[in-house]
C-alpha positions in Angstrom: 31.2 -4.5 7.7 33.5 -6.6 5.4 36.3 -4.3 6.3 35.6 -4.7 10.0 35.8 -8.5 9.8 39.0 -8.3 7.8 40.5 -5.9 10.5 39.5 -8.4 13.2 41.4 -11.2 11.4 44.5 -9.1 10.7 44.9 -6.7 13.6 43.9 -8.5 16.8 46.7 -8.6 19.5 47.9 -12.0 20.4 47.4 -11.6 24.1 43.7 -11.1 23.7 43.0 -13.2 20.7 40.4 -15.4 22.3 38.6 -12.4 23.8 38.6 -10.6 20.5 37.2 -13.7 18.8 34.3 -13.7 21.3 33.8 -9.9 20.8 34.0 -10.4 17.1 31.2 -13.0 17.1 29.1 -10.8 19.3 29.7 -7.7 17.2 28.9 -9.5 14.0 25.5 -10.4 15.5 25.1 -7.0 17.1 25.9 -5.3 13.8 23.2 -7.4 12.1 20.7 -6.1 14.6 21.7 -2.5 13.9 21.7 -3.1 10.1 18.2 -4.7 10.1 17.0 -2.0 12.5 18.1 0.8 10.1 16.3 -0.9 7.2 13.1 -1.5 9.2 13.0 2.1 10.4 13.6 3.4 6.8 10.8 1.2 5.5 8.5 2.4 8.3 9.2 6.0 7.3 8.5 5.2 3.7 5.1 3.8 4.8 4.4 7.0 6.8 5.3 9.2 3.8 2.9 7.3 1.6 0.1 7.5 4.2 0.6 11.3 4.6 0.5 11.8 0.9 -3.2 10.8 0.8 -2.6 9.0 -2.5 -4.0 5.5 -3.0 -1.4 2.7 -3.0 -1.8 -0.7 -4.6 -2.6 -3.5 -2.2 0.3 -5.6 -3.6 2.6 -2.8 -2.6 1.2 -2.6 0.9 1.6 -6.3 1.3 5.2 -6.1 0.0 6.1 -3.3 2.4 4.4 -4.9 5.4 6.1 -8.3 4.7 9.5 -6.6 4.3 9.1 -4.9 7.7 8.0 -8.1 9.3 10.9 -10.0 7.9 13.3 -7.4 9.2 11.8 -7.4 12.7 11.9 -11.2 12.7 15.6 -11.1 11.9 16.2 -8.5 14.6 14.5 -10.7 17.2 16.4 -13.8 16.1 19.7 -12.0 16.3 18.9 -10.6 19.7 18.2 -14.1 21.0 21.5 -15.3 19.5 23.2 -12.3 21.1 21.6 -12.6 24.5 20.0 -16.0 24.9 16.6 -17.5 25.4 15.6 -14.9 27.9 14.5 -12.8 24.9 12.1 -15.5 23.6 9.1 -13.7 25.0 9.8 -11.0 22.5 9.5 -13.6 19.7 6.0 -14.6 21.1 5.0 -10.9 21.2 6.1 -10.6 17.6 3.9 -13.5 16.7 0.9 -11.9 18.4 1.4 -8.6 16.6 1.7 -10.5 13.3 -1.5 -12.4 14.0 -3.3 -9.0 14.5 -1.8 -7.9 11.1 -2.8 -11.1 9.4 -6.4 -10.6 10.4 -6.5 -7.3 8.5 -4.3 -8.3 5.6 -6.3 -9.3 2.5 -5.2 -12.8 1.4 -4.1 -13.8 4.9 -7.2 -13.7 7.1 -8.2 -17.2 8.3 -11.7 -18.4 7.9 -13.3 -18.7 11.3 -16.0 -21.2 12.2 -19.4 -19.7 11.6 -23.0 -20.5 10.7 -23.6 -21.5 7.1 -26.2 -18.9 6.3 -27.1 -15.4 7.5 -30.1 -13.2 6.5 -29.2 -9.7 5.1 -31.0 -7.9 7.9 -28.6 -9.6 10.4 -25.5 -8.4 8.6 -23.5 -5.2 8.6 -20.3 -4.1 6.9 -18.4 -5.5 9.8 -19.1 -8.9 8.4 -17.1 -8.5 5.2 -14.7 -11.3 6.2 -17.7 -13.7 6.8 -19.8 -13.0 3.8 -17.8 -10.8 1.4 -18.3 -7.1 0.7 -21.2 -7.4 -1.6 -23.4 -9.2 1.0 -22.1 -7.3 3.9 -22.9 -3.9 2.4 -26.3 -5.1 1.3 -26.9 -6.0 5.0 -25.4 -2.6 6.1 -27.8 -0.7 3.8 -30.8 -2.7 4.8 -30.2 -3.0 8.6 -28.6 0.4 9.3 -29.8 2.7 6.6 -33.2 1.3 5.9 -32.7 1.5 2.1 -34.7 -0.6 -0.3 -32.5 -3.7 -0.5 -34.3 -6.9 -1.6 -34.9 -9.7 0.9 -32.1 -12.2 0.9 -29.4 -14.1 2.8 -25.7 -14.8 2.5 -24.0 -18.2 2.3 -20.9 -17.7 4.4 -17.2 -18.2 3.8 -17.3 -21.0 6.4 -19.8 -22.9 4.2 -17.2 -22.6 1.4 -14.4 -23.9 3.6 -16.6 -26.9 4.7 -17.4 -27.6 1.0 -13.7 -27.5 0.0 -12.6 -29.6 2.9 -15.3 -32.2 2.6 -14.4 -32.7 -1.1 -10.6 -32.6 -0.5 -10.3 -29.8 -3.1 -7.9 -27.2 -1.7 -4.7 -29.1 -2.1 -5.5 -30.2 -5.7 -6.6 -26.6 -6.6 -3.4 -25.2 -5.2 -1.3 -27.6 -7.2 -3.0 -26.6 -10.5 -2.7 -22.8 -9.7 1.0 -23.0 -8.6 1.8 -24.6 -12.0 0.0 -22.0 -14.2 1.8 -19.6 -16.5 0.0 -16.3 -15.8 1.3 -14.9 -19.1 -0.5 -17.6 -21.2 -4.2 -17.4 -21.5 -4.3 -20.9 -22.9 -2.5 -22.2 -19.8 -4.9 -20.3 -17.6 -7.9 -21.7 -19.5 -6.7 -25.3 -19.2 -6.1 -25.0 -15.5 -9.4 -23.2 -15.0 -11.3 -26.0 -16.8 -9.8 -28.7 -14.8 -10.4 -27.0 -11.5 -14.0 -26.0 -12.3 -14.7 -29.6 -13.4 -13.5 -30.7 -9.9 -15.7 -28.2 -8.2 -18.8 -28.9 -10.3 -18.3 -32.6 -9.8 -18.3 -32.2 -6.0 -21.2 -32.5 -3.6 -22.5 -29.8 -1.3 -22.1 -31.3 2.2 -25.4 -32.3 3.7 -25.3 -29.9 6.6 -24.5 -27.0 4.3 -27.2 -28.1 1.9 -29.8 -28.3 4.6 -29.0 -24.8 5.9 -29.3 -23.3 2.4 -32.6 -25.1 1.6 -34.1 -24.0 4.9 -33.1 -20.4 4.3 -34.5 -20.5 0.7 -37.8 -21.8 2.0 -38.0 -19.0 4.6 -37.0 -16.4 2.0 -39.7 -17.5 -0.5 -42.3 -17.5 2.3 -41.4 -13.8 3.0 -41.5 -12.9 -0.6 -44.5 -14.7 -1.8 -42.7 -17.4 -3.8 -40.6 -14.9 -5.9 -37.9 -16.1 -8.2 -34.4 -15.8 -6.8 -31.0 -14.5 -7.9 -27.8 -16.3 -6.8 -24.8 -13.8 -6.8 -21.2 -14.2 -6.0 -19.7 -12.3 -3.0 -16.1 -13.2 -2.8 -14.0 -12.3 0.3 -11.9 -9.4 -0.8 -14.2 -8.4 -3.7 -15.1 -4.7 -3.8 -12.6 -3.9 -1.1 -9.0 -3.1 -2.2 -9.7 -4.6 -5.7 -13.0 -4.7 -7.4 -13.0 -8.2 -9.0 -15.6 -6.6 -11.3 -17.2 -9.1 -13.5 -14.8 -11.9 -12.5 -17.3 -14.2 -10.9 -20.7 -15.7 -11.9 -24.2 -14.6 -10.9 -27.4 -16.2 -11.9 -30.8 -14.6 -12.4 -34.4 -15.9 -12.1 -33.4 -19.1 -10.4 -35.9 -21.6 -9.2 -35.8 -22.6 -5.5 -34.9 -26.2 -6.4 -31.9 -25.0 -8.5 -30.3 -22.8 -5.8 -27.8 -25.5 -4.7 -26.7 -26.2 -8.2 -26.3 -22.5 -9.0 -24.4 -22.1 -5.7 -21.9 -24.7 -6.8 -21.5 -22.9 -10.1 -20.8 -19.6 -8.2 -18.0 -21.5 -6.3 -16.6 -22.8 -9.6 -16.6 -19.3 -11.1 -13.9 -18.4 -8.6 -11.6 -20.5 -10.7 -12.3 -19.1 -14.2 -9.3 -18.2 -16.3 -9.9 -14.4 -15.9 -10.4 -14.7 -12.1 -7.3 -16.8 -11.7 -5.3 -14.2 -13.7 -6.8 -11.4 -11.6 -5.8 -12.6 -8.2 -2.4 -13.9 -9.3 -1.6 -10.6 -11.1 -2.4 -8.8 -7.9 -0.1 -11.0 -5.7 -3.0 -12.6 -3.9 -3.2 -16.1 -2.6 -6.2 -18.1 -3.9 -6.3 -20.3 -0.8 -7.0 -17.3 1.4 -9.8 -15.8 -0.8 -13.0 -17.6 0.2 -16.2 -17.4 -1.9 -19.4 -16.4 -0.3 -22.7 -16.1 -2.2 -25.9 -14.1 -1.8 -29.4 -15.4 -2.5 -32.0 -12.7 -2.9 -35.5 -12.1 -4.2 -35.4 -11.2 -7.9 -36.4 -7.7 -9.0 -38.5 -8.0 -12.2 -36.8 -4.9 -13.5 -38.4 -2.5 -16.0 -35.2 -0.5 -16.0 -31.7 -1.1 -14.4 -28.4 0.5 -14.2 -25.4 2.0 -12.4 -25.1 5.3 -10.6 -21.7 6.9 -9.8 -22.0 9.5 -7.1 -19.3 11.4 -8.9 -18.2 11.3 -12.5 -15.2 9.0 -12.4 -13.2 11.0 -15.0 -14.6 14.5 -14.2 -15.0 14.2 -10.4 -15.2 18.0 -9.7 -18.2 18.8 -11.9 -20.7 18.4 -9.0 -22.8 15.7 -10.7 -24.0 12.2 -10.1 -23.7 10.1 -13.3 -26.5 7.6 -14.1 -26.3 4.9 -16.8 -29.5 3.0 -17.4 -30.9 0.3 -19.8 -34.4 -1.1 -20.1 -35.0 -4.5 -18.4 -32.3 -6.3 -16.3 -28.9 -4.7 -15.9 -26.6 -7.6 -17.0 -26.2 -6.4 -20.6 -25.0 -3.0 -19.3 -22.5 -4.6 -17.0 -21.2 -6.8 -19.8 -20.9 -3.9 -22.2 -23.4 -5.4 -24.6 -26.1 -2.7 -24.5 -25.6 1.1 -25.0 -27.1 3.0 -22.0 -29.0 6.2 -21.6 -26.8 8.6 -19.6 -28.0 11.2 -17.2 -26.3 13.8 -15.0 -27.9 14.8 -11.7 -26.8 17.9 -9.7 -25.5 17.0 -6.3 -26.8 20.2 -5.0 -30.5 20.4 -6.1 -31.3 17.2 -8.0 -31.8 19.0 -11.2 -30.8 16.8 -14.1 -29.9 16.8 -17.8 -30.0 14.0 -20.4 -26.5 13.4 -21.7 -27.3 10.7 -24.1 -30.3 8.7 -25.2 -29.2 5.5 -26.9 -31.2 3.6 -29.5 -32.2 0.7 -27.3 -33.2 -2.3 -29.5 -32.9 -5.2 -27.1 -33.5 -5.9 -23.4 -33.0 -8.7 -21.0 -36.2 -9.7 -19.2 -37.6 -12.4 -16.9 -39.6 -14.9 -18.9 -41.1 -17.7 -16.8 -38.3 -19.7 -15.3 -35.8 -18.1 -17.6 -34.3 -14.8 -18.7 -34.4 -14.0 -22.4 -33.6 -11.2 -24.8 -36.6 -9.4 -26.2 -37.0 -6.4 -28.4 -37.6 -3.0 -26.9 -41.0 -1.6 -28.0 -40.4 0.6 -31.0 -41.9 3.7 -29.3 -39.5 3.4 -26.4 -36.3 2.8 -28.3 -35.3 6.5 -28.6 -37.0 7.7 -25.4 -35.2 8.2 -22.0 -35.8 5.1 -19.9 -35.9 7.2 -16.6 -38.2 10.0 -15.7 -37.6 13.0 -13.3 -39.2 11.3 -10.3 -37.1 8.1 -10.7 -33.9 10.1 -11.1 -34.7 12.1 -8.0 -35.2 9.0 -5.9 -32.0 7.5 -7.2 -30.1 10.6 -6.3 -31.5 10.8 -2.8 -30.7 7.2 -2.0 -27.2 7.4 -3.6 -26.3 10.5 -1.6 -27.4 8.7 1.6 -25.0 5.8 0.7 -22.1 8.1 -0.1 -22.6 10.1 3.2 -22.7 6.9 5.2 -19.5 5.5 3.7 -17.7 8.8 3.4 -16.5 8.3 -0.1 -17.7 8.2 -3.7 -19.7 5.1 -4.5 -20.6 2.9 -7.5 -24.2 1.8 -7.0 -26.0 -0.9 -8.9 -29.8 -0.5 -8.9 -33.1 -1.6 -10.5 -36.7 -0.5 -10.7 -39.5 -3.0 -11.0 -42.7 -2.7 -13.1 -44.5 -1.2 -10.1 -41.8 1.5 -10.0 -40.2 0.2 -6.7 -36.5 0.9 -6.4 -34.1 -1.8 -5.4 -30.5 -1.2 -4.4 -28.5 -4.2 -5.5 -24.9 -3.3 -4.7 -22.5 -0.6 -3.6 -18.8 -0.4 -3.7 -16.1 2.3 -3.5 -15.8 4.2 -6.8 -12.3 4.6 -8.2 -12.1 8.1 -9.7 -9.3 9.7 -11.7 -7.6 13.0 -11.1 -8.5 15.5 -13.7 -5.7 16.4 -16.1 -4.5 20.0 -16.7 -5.5 21.4 -20.1 -3.3 20.1 -22.9 -0.8 22.4 -24.6 -2.1 22.7 -28.1 1.4 22.8 -29.5 1.7 19.1 -28.7 -1.0 18.2 -31.3 -0.2 20.9 -33.9 0.6 19.3 -37.2 -0.4 15.8 -36.0 -2.9 13.9 -38.1 -6.2 13.3 -36.1 -7.6 10.0 -37.1 -10.6 9.7 -34.7 -12.5 12.1 -32.4 -15.5 12.3 -30.0 -14.8 9.1 -28.1 -16.1 8.9 -24.5 -13.4 8.7 -21.8 -13.5 5.6 -19.6 -10.0 6.0 -18.1 -8.0 9.1 -18.9 -4.4 9.1 -20.0 -2.6 8.4 -23.2 -0.9 5.4 -24.8 0.7 4.6 -28.1 1.5 1.5 -30.1 0.5 -0.8 -33.0 -3.3 -1.4 -33.5 -4.4 -4.9 -32.6 -8.0 -6.1 -33.1 -9.5 -8.6 -30.6 -13.0 -10.0 -30.7 -12.9 -12.8 -28.2 -10.7 -14.8 -25.8 -9.0 -16.6 -28.7 -7.4 -13.4 -29.9 -5.7 -12.5 -26.7 -2.6 -14.7 -26.8 -1.3 -13.0 -29.9 -1.5 -9.4 -28.5 1.9 -7.8 -28.7 3.3 -5.8 -25.7 2.3 -2.1 -25.7 -0.4 -2.6 -28.4 -3.4 -0.4 -28.8 -6.2 -2.9 -28.5 -9.4 -2.3 -30.4 -12.5 -4.4 -29.6 -16.1 -4.1 -30.8 -17.3 -4.5 -27.2 -15.9 -5.4 -23.9 -15.6 -9.0 -22.8 -14.5 -10.3 -19.4 -11.2 -11.9 -20.4 -9.9 -8.4 -21.4 -8.7 -8.1 -17.8 -5.8 -10.5 -18.6 -4.2 -8.0 -21.0 -4.9 -4.7 -19.3 -1.4 -4.6 -17.8 0.1 -5.5 -21.2 -1.5 -3.1 -23.6 -0.8 0.7 -23.9 -4.4 1.7 -24.5 -7.9 0.3 -25.1 -10.5 1.4 -27.6 -14.1 -0.1 -27.4 -16.4 0.5 -30.3 -19.6 0.3 -28.3 -20.6 3.2 -26.0 -20.9 2.7 -22.3 -18.6 3.8 -19.4 -20.4 1.7 -16.7 -19.4 -1.9 -17.7 -17.3 -4.2 -15.6 -14.4 -3.7 -18.1 -14.6 0.1 -17.6 -14.2 -0.5 -13.8 -11.2 -2.7 -14.4 -9.6 -0.3 -16.9 -9.7 2.5 -14.3 -8.4 0.1 -11.7 -5.4 -0.8 -13.9 -5.1 2.9 -15.0 -5.2 1.7 -18.7 -6.1 4.7 -21.0 -9.5 3.7 -22.4 -12.1 5.2 -24.6 -15.4 3.9 -25.9 -18.1 4.8 -28.5 -15.7 4.9 -31.4 -17.1 2.4 -33.9 -14.9 3.9 -36.6 -11.9 2.4 -34.8 -12.8 -1.0 -36.1 -11.6 0.2 -39.5 -8.1 1.1 -38.3 -5.6 -1.2 -40.1 -3.9 -3.8 -37.8 -0.4 -2.8 -37.1 -0.9 0.9 -37.8 1.0 3.0 -35.2 -1.4 5.3 -33.4 -1.5 7.4 -30.2 -4.7 7.3 -28.1 -5.5 10.4 -26.1 -8.1 8.9 -23.9 -8.5 12.1 -21.8 -9.7 13.9 -24.9 -11.3 10.9 -26.6 -9.1 11.1 -29.7 -6.8 8.9 -31.8 -3.8 10.4 -33.6 -1.5 9.0 -36.3 1.9 7.7 -35.2 3.7 7.5 -31.9 3.5 10.8 -30.1 5.8 10.4 -27.1 5.5 13.9 -25.7 1.7 13.6 -25.7 1.8 10.3 -24.0 4.2 11.7 -21.3 2.0 14.8 -20.8 -1.2 12.7 -20.4 0.1 10.3 -17.8 -2.8 9.0 -15.8 -3.1 10.5 -12.3 -3.9 8.4 -9.3 -7.5 8.2 -8.0 -8.2 10.4 -5.0 -11.1 8.9 -3.2 -11.0 10.5 0.3 -11.6 7.2 1.9 -9.9 5.0 -0.7 -10.1 1.4 0.6 -6.4 0.7 0.0 -5.4 3.8 2.0 -7.8 2.7 4.8 -6.0 -0.7 4.7 -2.6 1.0 4.9 -3.6 3.2 7.9 -5.2 0.2 9.6 -2.1 -1.9 9.3 0.1 1.0 10.3 -1.6 1.0 13.7 0.2 -2.3 14.4 3.5 -1.2 12.9 4.7 2.4 13.2 3.5 3.9 16.5 6.3 4.1 19.2 5.1 3.5 22.8 8.5 2.5 24.4 10.7 5.5 24.8 13.0 5.3 27.8 14.7 2.1 29.0 14.2 3.3 32.6 10.5 3.2 32.2 8.7 0.5 34.1 6.9 -0.8 31.0 10.1 -1.1 28.9 9.5 -4.8 28.7 8.6 -7.3 25.9 5.0 -7.6 27.0 4.5 -3.9 26.6 5.5 -3.9 22.9 2.3 -3.1 21.1 3.8 -2.5 17.6 6.6 -3.6 15.4 8.3 -0.3 16.1 8.2 -1.0 19.8 9.9 -4.3 19.2 12.7 -2.7 17.2 13.1 -0.1 19.9 13.3 -2.6 22.6 15.6 -5.0 20.7 17.9 -2.2 19.7 18.3 -1.1 23.3 18.8 -4.7 24.6 21.3 -5.4 21.8 23.4 -2.5 23.1 23.1 -3.8 26.6 24.1 -7.3 25.6 27.0 -6.0 23.5 28.6 -3.7 26.1 27.4 -5.1 29.4 28.3 -8.5 28.2 31.7 -7.2 27.3 32.4 -6.8 31.0 32.1 -10.5 31.6 34.5 -11.5 28.9 38.0 -12.7 29.7 40.6 -10.0 29.1 37.8 -7.5 29.3 40.2 -4.8 30.5 42.0 -5.0 27.2 38.8 -4.8 25.1 36.4 -2.0 26.3 37.2 1.5 27.5 35.3 4.6 28.6 36.1 7.9 27.1 37.1 10.4 29.7 35.7 13.9 29.0 33.9 16.8 30.6 31.3 16.7 27.8 28.0 15.5 29.3 28.0 12.4 27.1 28.7 8.8 28.1 30.9 7.2 25.5 32.1 3.6 25.5 34.8 2.3 23.1 35.9 -1.0 21.8 39.2 -0.9 19.8 39.9 -3.7 17.4 43.6 -2.8 16.6 45.1 -1.2 19.7 47.2 -2.4 22.7 45.1 -1.0 25.6 47.2 -2.4 28.5 48.4 1.2 29.2 44.9 2.1 30.3 44.4 -0.1 33.4 41.6 2.0 34.7 39.6 1.4 31.5 39.4 5.2 31.0 40.9 6.8 28.0 41.5 10.5 27.7 39.8 12.2 24.8 43.3 13.4 23.7 44.3 9.8 23.1 41.6 8.8 20.6 43.5 6.5 18.2 41.0 6.7 15.4 41.2 9.3 12.6 37.4 9.5 12.0 36.5 9.4 15.7 39.1 12.0 16.6 37.7 14.3 13.9 34.1 13.8 15.0 35.0 14.4 18.7 36.9 17.5 17.8 33.8 19.0 16.2 31.7 17.8 19.1 33.9 19.6 21.6 34.2 22.8 19.6 30.5 23.8 20.0 29.0 25.2 23.2 26.7 22.5 24.6 23.0 23.5 25.3 21.8 24.2 28.8 20.9 20.9 30.6 17.2 20.1 30.3 15.0 17.4 31.6 12.0 15.7 30.0 8.4 15.8 31.2 9.1 13.0 33.7 12.2 14.9 35.2 14.7 12.4 33.7 18.0 13.9 32.4 18.4 13.9 28.7 22.2 13.4 29.0 24.4 12.2 31.8 27.8 13.7 32.5 30.6 11.2 32.2 32.0 12.4 35.5 29.0 10.9 37.3 28.9 7.4 35.9 28.3 5.5 39.1 26.8 2.2 38.3 25.2 3.2 35.0 25.0 0.5 32.4 26.7 0.8 29.0 23.3 0.2 27.5 22.3 3.8 28.3 25.5 5.2 26.8 26.7 6.0 23.4 29.4 3.6 22.1 31.9 3.2 19.3 33.8 0.4 17.7 37.0 1.9 16.4 40.3 1.2 14.5 42.8 3.7 13.3 40.9 4.2 10.1 37.3 3.0 11.0 34.5 4.3 13.2 31.1 2.7 13.9 29.4 5.1 16.3 26.0 4.7 17.9 25.2 8.0 19.5 22.4 8.5 22.0 21.5 12.1 22.8 18.2 12.4 24.7 15.6 10.4 22.6 17.6 10.7 19.4 19.6 7.6 18.2 22.0 8.2 15.4 24.4 5.8 13.7 27.5 7.1 12.0 29.9 4.9 10.1 33.1 6.2 8.6 36.3 5.1 6.9 39.3 7.4 6.7 42.1 5.8 4.8 44.9 7.0 2.5 43.0 5.5 -0.5 39.9 7.7 -1.4 38.1 4.8 -3.0 37.9 3.1 0.5 36.5 6.2 2.3 32.9 6.9 3.2 30.6 8.3 5.7 27.1 7.1 6.3 24.7 8.6 8.9 21.2 7.6 10.0 18.9 9.0 12.6 15.5 8.0 13.8 13.1 8.6 16.7 13.0 11.5 19.1 10.5 12.6 21.7 8.9 15.4 19.7 5.8 15.2 17.5 6.1 13.7 14.0 5.9 17.1 12.3 8.8 18.5 14.4 10.9 15.4 13.8 10.3 15.7 10.1 11.4 19.3 10.2 14.5 18.3 12.1 15.4 15.8 9.3 14.7 18.5 6.7 17.1 20.8 8.5 19.8 18.2 8.7 19.4 17.0 5.1 19.6 20.6 3.9 22.9 21.1 5.7 24.3 17.7 4.9 23.4 18.1 1.2 25.4 21.3 1.3 28.3 19.3 2.6 28.0 16.9 -0.4 26.0 14.1 1.1 23.6 12.0 -1.0 20.2 12.1 0.6 18.0 9.0 0.9 15.9 10.3 3.8 12.1 9.8 4.1 9.8 11.5 6.6 11.5 11.6 10.0 14.2 9.0 9.1 17.6 10.5 8.2 19.6 8.5 5.8 22.6 10.2 4.1 26.0 9.0 2.7 29.0 10.2 0.9 32.1 8.4 -0.4 35.3 8.6 -2.5 36.8 11.5 -0.7 40.4 12.1 0.5 41.2 11.4 4.2 41.4 15.2 4.8 37.9 15.7 3.3 36.4 12.9 5.4 37.9 14.4 8.6 36.5 17.8 7.7 33.1 16.5 7.1 33.2 14.6 10.4 34.2 17.7 12.3 31.2 19.5 10.8 28.9 16.6 11.8 30.2 16.7 15.3 29.4 20.4 15.5 26.0 19.9 13.9 25.2 17.2 16.4 25.6 19.6 19.3 23.9 22.5 17.4 20.8 20.4 16.8 20.8 18.4 20.1 17.6 19.9 21.6 16.2 21.6 18.5 13.1 19.5 17.9 11.0 21.5 20.3 11.9 24.8 18.6 10.9 23.7 15.1 7.2 24.7 15.5 6.8 25.7 11.8 8.6 25.7 8.5 9.6 29.4 8.7 11.5 28.8 11.9 13.1 25.7 10.4 14.2 27.8 7.3 15.8 30.4 9.7 17.8 27.7 11.5 18.9 26.2 8.2 20.2 29.6 7.1 21.9 30.3 10.4 23.6 26.9 10.7 24.9 27.0 7.1 26.4 30.4 7.9 27.9 29.2 11.2 29.4 26.1 9.6 30.9 28.1 6.7 28.6 26.4 4.2 26.5 29.4 3.1 27.3 30.8 -0.3 29.3 34.0 -0.2 27.3 37.3 -0.2 27.1 39.0 -3.6 29.3 42.0 -4.2 27.7 45.4 -3.5 27.1 46.2 -7.1 25.2 43.0 -7.6 22.9 43.7 -4.6 22.2 47.2 -5.9 21.4 46.0 -9.4 24.3 48.1 -10.9 26.4 46.6 -13.7 
């Protein structure tokens, strides 16, 4: 593009200087449309490749990709309006409407809509996640649709949170504190958190919100016989694409008169240091993450725990995994109490006891409080669940998994009357099982520790660093192996910094365990001997095998790289597919269709298609209205059934008064070479599409056809910018062919087509196979072709362009033939041979095996 601008300045004929200035300005804007269009289509193809892979993708990456596409489409629309005027402003409005639809689905962007302040669980479903958060919505789903034993309760909505924040003028002050925080400094996070939480706790719950909560509390207690209550966080976005496990506060055994105060503390917990770090480190906006809360009848638990419907680190072993502790489950979630561990067969509910911990303490309800009490001596070494309880747990968990269609992490409790209560469910992040390790990698290496339990597989190496509490975290060096006696919530702030985590206490069901898997941090637990490792000692943690080795073992670390989770309905992938429905489908195909209008653009891809077509129309139809237009634009005269319009930037065209230029007079080295290749191949038999429209129009029957439906080229003696339309295929070829090889390049891009996505992808595979054999660098993704080559002699550039011309004709209508990979491979082989690119056949003696 820089070369083109220079050529315009240096080579324009005097007699058409003003006209060329006009066309220069139009072409600069037009080229910007083409450039942004190519980038957008490539990004869309990247998105489609990720979606087809089935592999989860981080929400921050989804947000980045979507925003990059949206910015590109915005630039396309703005440039089209600059090129063609305000008549295209309806397209800008259509873009805003599509973006609004995307915003409603994008975490961290969805607006809080006016709502009631409270809603009972049995009136909620999972469709209400943006009103009451996932925790509350899924409790309502399980209660109202599955009939599972969920405690009576109600949600305090996101709208109540917004009214609270607005009434106390908090949001602007909170945003100022958070924008100034250093995410890499725990002290900075702690200072900001303390100031924000003081503001929240010092604010008043608005009277109308308070009355709604108090009325719902009174109704709940009437239904539950005056039972004590639990007040639990249920943030918008929690347990969806990120777990937020353990980041917010919940309160147990709360008196009715204390619910408002505890609700305010739940709101304040949104701004704890660890929670601020969590949403900032995941590129989320605090202002768009409202806090809901749930108020429910307390379960006076005799035993509580967590059930995984698959083992998160051995997902193919056919078992449900149960972790259980006596009393209330909070010590298990916080990693403070070692659990009993059970495995239940997914096929017949048979079970085995994996581990019986020595259970010395339990958290229990005690009047208006909860307190730590000793476990009776006789029960300390006995399993805290029996066969009947395990069977009921398994049956309910399998119903939940079947309903949601993916592995689940289920929190549960059983009261002293042996009644089961389901307290929470969320998608379970599970890790792909590693291949067996080559024993040669550990031969001769000193094994320091063994028999740890895997929380998150993988391996990491670095110096040992011991951390007991929050105050130790600022001093942790990068890539350290962190050793802690037990998990604590602020560990989340260093999971992206450390290479591995060792927890002395056993227990793979804590909130820290959930976060470690979410961050893919190699983590093991149950290794109390790790506390004796000297600080600074270099070690390698093989979390997959539960071992610690002496020294830095790079090959072991590389071999044990953590694999991505593979939940079949992973929430992040669901988000990606949901957003793609507004981005990648193409509904506008042919400019002659009646609905080829801005109002018919349903996706961002439709907008790019429409804008691309209209930019061509503005560029070349508009050229007819320019002064000295006869000296600017020409039509290439040929018997090839391909309309081609040309604008020269360095030629005197007065000798072509008819505005037709014979193909023998092409005064551009790259264009002449391409056209020579195009002419040398036999063109396919004329076809029509399903609506009886011709796929190519002969240049001898132009009539009143618009340039917008033709191919076009901007040329100089050494430069070609070609936009080629053949049927539903749109390719762009740029080339420079000068005496200096360092100036020379060819870049080719292709997108769209009327065939199915799999056939379009095969077409691109065929083209890239052949172009790679010609020496092109391949950057293609999915059905988007993107290749380039540079630093060749002028002769080599012309040779490659002749081959591209031939290949263009050879593949013109090939999509419909590429029904499978075997046929595609045959065509690749045949085309390579026809183009003279196939390797020479081996001599007879090599084929026969003789020496």
